[in-house]
C-alpha positions in Angstrom: 51.0 17.0 -54.9 49.5 19.3 -52.4 51.2 20.9 -49.4 48.7 22.4 -46.2 51.0 24.1 -43.7 49.4 23.7 -40.3 49.8 26.7 -37.0 52.1 24.5 -34.2 49.8 24.3 -30.7 52.0 25.6 -27.5 52.8 22.3 -26.8 54.4 19.2 -28.0 51.0 17.3 -29.7 49.6 13.6 -31.2 48.2 14.5 -35.0 46.2 11.8 -36.7 45.7 12.6 -40.3 43.0 10.7 -42.4 42.5 11.0 -45.9 39.4 9.4 -47.6 39.8 7.2 -50.4 39.4 8.0 -54.4 38.5 5.8 -56.7 41.4 4.6 -59.1 43.8 6.4 -56.9 47.3 5.0 -54.2 47.6 7.5 -52.0 51.0 9.5 -50.4 50.7 11.0 -46.7 53.2 12.8 -45.0 54.2 15.0 -42.2 57.1 17.1 -41.9 58.4 20.1 -39.6 58.6 23.7 -40.6 62.2 23.3 -42.2 60.6 20.5 -44.2 62.1 17.8 -43.0 60.4 14.5 -42.5 58.6 13.4 -39.6 56.4 10.2 -40.6 55.3 9.3 -44.0 52.8 6.2 -45.2 51.7 5.0 -48.8 48.4 3.0 -49.7 47.0 1.2 -52.2 44.5 2.7 -55.3 40.7 2.5 -53.5 41.6 2.9 -50.3 41.9 5.3 -47.4 44.8 6.1 -45.4 46.2 7.3 -42.6 48.7 8.3 -40.2 48.4 8.5 -36.5 49.7 9.7 -33.0 52.1 11.1 -34.7 54.5 13.6 -32.5 54.8 17.3 -33.1 56.3 20.1 -32.0 55.4 22.5 -29.7 55.6 26.5 -31.1 58.2 28.2 -30.2 56.6 31.8 -30.1 59.7 33.9 -30.5 61.3 31.4 -32.3 62.3 31.5 -36.5 58.9 31.4 -38.1 59.5 27.4 -39.4 59.3 26.5 -36.2 55.8 28.1 -35.7 54.2 25.7 -38.1 54.6 21.9 -40.1 53.2 20.5 -43.2 50.8 17.8 -44.0 51.5 16.9 -47.4 48.7 14.7 -49.5 50.2 12.9 -52.8 49.2 11.2 -55.7 51.6 8.2 -55.4 49.8 6.0 -58.7 47.0 6.4 -60.8 44.7 9.6 -61.3 40.7 10.8 -60.9 40.5 14.3 -62.0 36.5 14.2 -61.1 36.6 12.9 -56.8 38.1 15.1 -54.7 39.9 14.0 -52.0 39.0 14.8 -48.5 41.4 15.5 -45.3 41.1 15.2 -41.7 43.1 16.5 -39.0 42.8 16.1 -35.1 46.1 17.3 -33.1 45.4 16.4 -29.2 47.7 14.7 -26.3 49.7 11.5 -27.4 48.0 8.1 -26.4 50.1 6.3 -24.5 49.4 2.9 -25.4 50.1 3.6 -29.2 53.1 3.7 -31.0 54.4 6.7 -31.2 55.6 8.4 -34.5 58.1 8.7 -35.8 59.8 5.5 -34.5 61.0 4.2 -37.9 64.8 3.6 -36.1 65.7 2.5 -33.1 67.3 5.9 -32.0 63.4 7.4 -32.5 61.6 3.5 -31.0 58.5 4.4 -29.1 58.8 3.3 -24.6 57.2 0.5 -23.9 56.2 -1.5 -20.9 54.6 -4.2 -19.8 50.8 -4.3 -21.8 49.1 -3.8 -24.8 50.0 -1.2 -27.4 48.8 -1.0 -31.2 50.0 0.4 -34.0 49.8 0.2 -37.8 52.0 -0.9 -40.7 50.6 1.2 -43.9 53.0 -0.1 -46.9 56.7 0.1 -46.4 56.6 1.0 -43.2 58.6 -1.0 -39.9 58.1 0.4 -36.6 60.6 0.2 -33.2 59.8 -0.1 -29.8 62.3 0.6 -26.7 62.1 -1.9 -23.8 64.3 -1.0 -20.4 62.3 -2.1 -17.4 64.8 -2.6 -14.3 66.4 -6.1 -13.7 66.9 -8.6 -16.0 63.7 -10.1 -16.9 62.5 -12.6 -19.7 60.2 -10.8 -21.8 57.5 -12.5 -23.9 56.1 -10.5 -27.1 52.8 -11.7 -28.6 51.7 -9.5 -32.1 48.2 -10.2 -33.9 48.5 -9.0 -37.0 46.2 -7.2 -39.7 44.6 -8.0 -42.5 47.2 -7.9 -45.9 50.4 -7.8 -43.4 52.2 -10.8 -42.7 54.6 -9.2 -39.6 58.3 -10.4 -39.0 59.3 -9.7 -35.5 62.9 -9.2 -34.4 64.3 -8.8 -30.5 67.7 -7.1 -30.3 70.3 -5.7 -27.3 70.2 -1.9 -27.5 73.7 -1.5 -27.1 75.0 -4.0 -29.7 72.2 -4.8 -31.8 73.3 -8.5 -30.7 69.4 -10.4 -31.9 68.2 -12.6 -28.9 65.0 -13.8 -31.1 62.7 -13.5 -34.4 59.6 -14.6 -35.8 57.4 -14.5 -38.7 54.1 -14.8 -39.5 53.6 -17.5 -42.9 50.6 -15.6 -44.0 48.7 -12.1 -43.5 46.7 -11.9 -40.3 48.4 -14.4 -38.5 49.0 -14.2 -35.1 53.7 -14.9 -33.6 54.9 -14.1 -30.7 59.0 -15.2 -28.7 59.0 -16.2 -25.5 61.4 -15.9 -22.3 63.4 -13.7 -24.0 66.3 -13.0 -21.4 66.7 -9.4 -20.9 69.9 -9.5 -18.2 69.3 -6.1 -16.8 69.4 -4.8 -20.8 67.5 -2.4 -22.7 66.3 -4.4 -25.8 64.7 -3.2 -29.1 62.1 -4.8 -30.6 61.5 -4.8 -34.2 58.0 -5.3 -36.1 58.6 -5.1 -39.9 56.2 -6.7 -42.9 56.9 -9.1 -45.9 57.5 -6.9 -49.0 54.6 -5.3 -50.6 52.1 -5.9 -47.5 50.4 -3.0 -45.9 47.3 -2.0 -43.4 47.0 2.0 -43.0 43.3 1.3 -41.3 43.8 -2.2 -39.2 46.2 -2.0 -36.3 48.3 -4.6 -34.8 48.2 -5.7 -31.1 51.5 -6.1 -29.7 51.0 -7.8 -25.4 54.2 -7.7 -23.9 54.4 -9.5 -20.2 57.8 -10.3 -18.3 59.0 -12.4 -15.0 61.7 -11.4 -13.5 64.9 -13.5 -13.0 66.7 -14.2 -9.9 70.5 -14.0 -10.5 72.3 -15.7 -7.8 75.2 -14.3 -5.8 78.8 -14.5 -7.1 81.7 -15.6 -4.5 79.5 -17.6 -2.1 79.8 -21.7 -1.5 76.9 -23.7 -0.6 78.5 -26.4 2.0 77.4 -30.0 1.8 74.8 -31.2 4.6 76.3 -33.5 6.8 
């Protein structure tokens, strides 16, 4: 595995990392902070290009400890070998994209905040993505998920406060669209978990999530309707 130390920008940034395919090698990618803690991870198949996108990296803190002023990108050979072909690593940094998942988002605590609209993301091998929906008021939330090739998606909606399951859907084949409809939020934040079947993964073709909702009127309590004469 090869470590690359990258200077941190003066502001919080979004990092895209790409490694071009190497014949006969299954690649691995990691982004770690200056202390060595992992921020994001991806694994691919043999002979396939691998990428991590929209990874949040902290800003450098100037007069703080030296480790806070850089982060690491790690390229790994997960399986296979090739002593003749070099890999090529591409890095780019910019502002976080608001219509995409924001890595890391592999648990409820780091879930990407979303609203009504369309969002994209990626599910490399072993990845799972969480989203947090917290629109005000009680609403009926509907979600559509278009899965990429080589991915059978599983969609779950739970209450953020206690993990109570509200709805779920599971694709039976790769590249299948799945949906849940009219999930009642009751004015509480909900978590959406998008995962994949064991062994699935696609780091190069995105999934598409579509969120839409309608407000639900809550009847006032303590009032009686008088019967008509």
